[in-house]
VMD Tcl script that draws the C-alpha trace (Angstrom):
set ca {
  {-0.04 0.01 0.00}
  {1.25 3.48 -0.81}
  {2.84 5.39 2.01}
  {0.81 8.53 1.10}
  {-2.45 6.61 1.40}
  {-1.33 5.22 4.78}
  {-0.51 8.76 6.04}
  {-3.85 10.04 4.88}
  {-5.60 7.15 6.58}
  {-3.56 7.73 9.68}
  {-4.92 11.37 9.81}
  {-8.57 10.50 9.14}
  {-8.95 6.92 10.25}
  {-5.98 6.07 12.52}
  {-7.08 2.45 13.58}
  {-7.55 1.52 9.89}
  {-4.06 2.74 9.02}
  {-2.42 0.85 11.89}
  {-4.42 -2.34 10.97}
  {-3.25 -2.11 7.28}
  {0.37 -1.59 8.41}
  {0.59 -4.01 11.31}
  {-2.49 -6.21 11.35}
  {-4.21 -7.37 14.57}
  {-1.24 -6.82 16.92}
  {-1.05 -5.05 20.27}
  {-0.22 -1.85 18.35}
  {-3.61 -1.92 16.73}
  {-5.48 -2.32 20.01}
  {-3.42 0.47 21.68}
  {-4.26 2.76 18.80}
  {-7.91 1.86 18.97}
  {-8.05 2.70 22.62}
  {-6.24 5.95 22.07}
  {-8.53 6.94 19.24}
  {-11.70 6.07 21.21}
  {-10.55 8.01 24.24}
  {-9.26 11.07 22.40}
  {-8.83 11.30 18.63}
  {-5.66 13.40 18.55}
  {-3.41 10.87 20.45}
  {-4.63 8.08 18.24}
  {-3.79 10.09 15.09}
  {-0.28 10.91 16.49}
  {0.34 7.25 17.30}
  {-0.96 6.08 13.85}
  {1.35 8.59 12.08}
  {4.38 7.28 14.11}
  {3.51 3.65 13.32}
  {2.99 4.35 9.58}
  {6.10 6.49 9.14}
  {8.47 4.29 11.21}
  {10.89 2.38 8.99}
  {10.16 -1.24 9.77}
}
mol new
graphics top color blue
foreach p $ca { graphics top sphere $p radius 0.5 }
foreach p [lrange $ca 0 end-1] q [lrange $ca 1 end] { graphics top cylinder $p $q radius 0.2 }
display resetview
């Protein structure tokens, strides 16, 4: 998947971007909880996960 698409998804739908990058891993669940509690921390976490080089 294109990195640009993942970055856009991380901004608008953070859990979807993390799911597409990592799958159902603890990272996804952390992001889902962050997004449900407050949207901004979930977005920042998703951007970090998507742009990390691994």
